[in-house]
N, C-alpha and C positions, 0 to 999 in steps of 0.2 A: 607983641608984649608978652613977655615970659610969665608963666604961671607956676606957682609952687604946688607940688603934689605931695601930700602928707600920707604916710602909711596908715592903714586902717587900724591895725593893732600894734604897731611898732612903738618904740620908746620915743618920747618927745625930744630926748637929747641926741638921737641919731641925726646925722647930717641929712639934709634934704636931697632927694634924687634929682639929678640933672635931667633936663628934657632931652629926648632922643632926636637927633637931627637926621637928616636924610642921607648922611654919609654911611659908608659900609661899616659893618661891625668889625673891629680889629680882631685878629686871630688870638687864640688863647696863648698864654705864656708858654715859652719853650718850643713853639712851632713856628717855623719860618713861613713867610708869606709866599705862596706858590704863584708863580707867574703863569698866565694863561697860555703863553706861547712855548712852554717847555714840554719836551717829549720824554716819556719814561718807558723802559722795557721791562715787561713782567715775564719772569722765567717760571714755567710750569714743569715739574718733574715728569719725565717720560717713562713708560714701561721698559724694564730691562729685557732685552732680547738675547736669548742664549743661542749660540750656534749649535750646540749639542744639548738635547733635552736633559733635564736633571734625572738622576737614576730612578727616582720614585715615579717619574712620568714615562719611563721608557716603555713599559708594558702597554700603557694607554696609547702611545704613539704607534706601536707595532700593531695593535688591534685595528686602528683606523687604516693602516696600509693594506691589510688583508681584505679580500672580497667578502661581502656580507654572507655569501653562501657557505663559507668555511668556518663561520664563527662557532657552530656547534661541534666541529671536529677538532677544535684547538686542544692541544695537550694529549692527543692519542698517540699517533705515530707508532714507534716501535713497541710500545706497551700493548697496543691492540694485537699486533702480530704475535707477541709472546703469549698473550691470553688465548688467542685462537689456537695456537699450537698445543698448549696445555689441554684445552678442551678436547681437541682431536685425539690426543694421546689417551685421555681418560676414556673416551668412547671406544677406541680400539681395544684398550686393556679390558674394559668391561665385556666387550664382545668375546674376546679370547677366553675370559673367565667363564662365561656362560657356556661356551662350546666345550671347554674342558669338563665342566660339571655335567653337561649332558652326556658326553661320551664316556666319562669315567664312572658314572653311576647308571648303568642301563637298567631298564625296567624288566620285571619278570613277565613271561607270557601269561595271558589270561585264558582260563579254561572254562568250558561249559559242556553240558551233555545234551547232544542233539537227538539221541535215540537210546532207548533202554528196552531190553526184552530178555525173556528166559525160555529156554527150550531144553529138551532132553537129548542127551548124547545117543541114547537108544530108547526105543519105544517100550513102554511097560507091557507086561504079558496080558494085562486086562485094561480095557479102556478107562475104567474108573479107578484104577490103581493110582494113589498119589505119587507124584514125582519125588524121588529121593534126591536130596541135595547133591550127593556125590556123583549122580548121573546128570546133573544139570550144567548147562553152559549159559552164561550171561553175556549177551551181546550189547556192547556199549559203543556208541559213536561219539568220540570226543571232538569238540570244536575248539581250536586253539588260535588265539590272535597274538601276533607279535607287535607290541606297541613301539618298538624301536625302529624308526623309519629308515635309518642308515646302517643298521646292524643286522647281521645274519646270526641266527641261533642254531647251534648244533646240539642235538640231543644224544646222550649216551644211553647205555643199557639201563633201563629202569624197571620198576615193579609196580603193579597195580593190585590193590587189595580191596575187596568189597566186604563191608561189615553190616551185620544185622543184629541189633540188641547186644552189642559188644562182642559178638562172635564173628570171627573171620570165616565167611561162608564161601568165598571164591578168590582165586588168584590168577594173575596173568602177567605178561611181559609187555613193556611199552614198545610201540612200533613207530614212535616219532623218530625222525632222522635229522632233517634239516628244514629250516623255514626262513624265507627271505624277510627283509625288513618291511614292516607295515602290512603284512599279508595275513590271511586267515586260511587255515587248512582244517580238513575233517579227516580223521583217521579211525578206522574200525578196530576194536579190540575185543577179543574173546577171553573171558575169565571162566575157568573151569572150577566146578564145585569141589570143595575140600574133601579129602578122603577121611578126615577125622569125623567120627560119629557125633552128630549134634543131638542135644536133648530132644526127646520125643515131643515135648511141648513146643519147642522152636520149629520142628519139622511140621507140626500141625498148623501153626500160625502161618507159616510160609506158603501153605497150600490152600489157604482160604481165599476168598475173593474180596477182601477188604483192603483199603489203602494202607500201604506200609512205607515206613521211612527207612532209608538205607544211607550208608556213608561210604563214599569211594575215596580211597587214599592213593596218591601217586607219588612215588619217590624216584626222581630221575635227575642225573647230573646234566647240566647245560653249560654251553660255552658260547659266549656272545662275542663276536668279532666286529670291531669297528676299524676305522682307517688307521689308527695309531696304536691300538692296544687290544688285548684279549682278556675278557673277564670270565672266570670260571666259578661255579658254585653248585651246591647240591640243592635242588629245588624240591620242595614238598608242597603238594597240592591236596586240598581237602574239599570235597563236594558233598553236601547233604541234599538228598533229593527224596521227594515223595512221589510214589507211583500209585495208580489206582488198584493194581493187583500184581502179585508175583507169578500168577498162573498164565499170563499172556505172553506170547512170543513177541508182541509189540505193545508194551504197556504204555499207558498215557502218563506223561510226566506232569504231575499237578503243580509242583514247585521245586525250586532248586536254588542253591546258594554255594558258590565256589570261592575259595580264597587261596592265595599263593604267598609264600613267605618271601 
């Protein structure tokens, strides 16, 4: 027996709903009924495969083809060789520059006084008679060092002058001749007292037994020869020395300082 079903909130004028039977629900309008025994083919788009990689991926592909050990060396090639050659040329050029500077600007020899003494050319008539400067001879032993390792120094004819309180008290001739590179030589020099009469006060001071300061000046031309050139100049040496007394044949040198231009 069929029953009527009324909507809860619906309008009373609406038509009554029909009871649902056990049959299948019909398909919506516009759609055909699909039979169960029909077969359908579904097409899914596949990835596009390139025979040649795209230009933007060429570098990535090449990187995978190379062994992993060469990854850090990629992009060097000829540029590394060019850079290495430039560095080598710079090093060689710098070495040549230093060699030219070394040999084109030789250093002057360094002087010092190894011995100083004063003696008489002839003995005075009385033992206690003061030694007059014009009869005195000053014995000086010069020590000379040549700092140029590869250069020989030739010395010309030079002069030595000994000063005391601005007075030239003795004169001599340089005996330096030749000196090898990097060597030290010692040469004796004898300076004879000037024949010019010195003030009596100066003579008196020179004959006492107190420390005195003297200045030795050396003017000598030198010639420095290296493997490719010869350097010539007039060398001036000044030495200030303090001795314990001018009355000793072998005075003690208390201090000294020598400079070369």
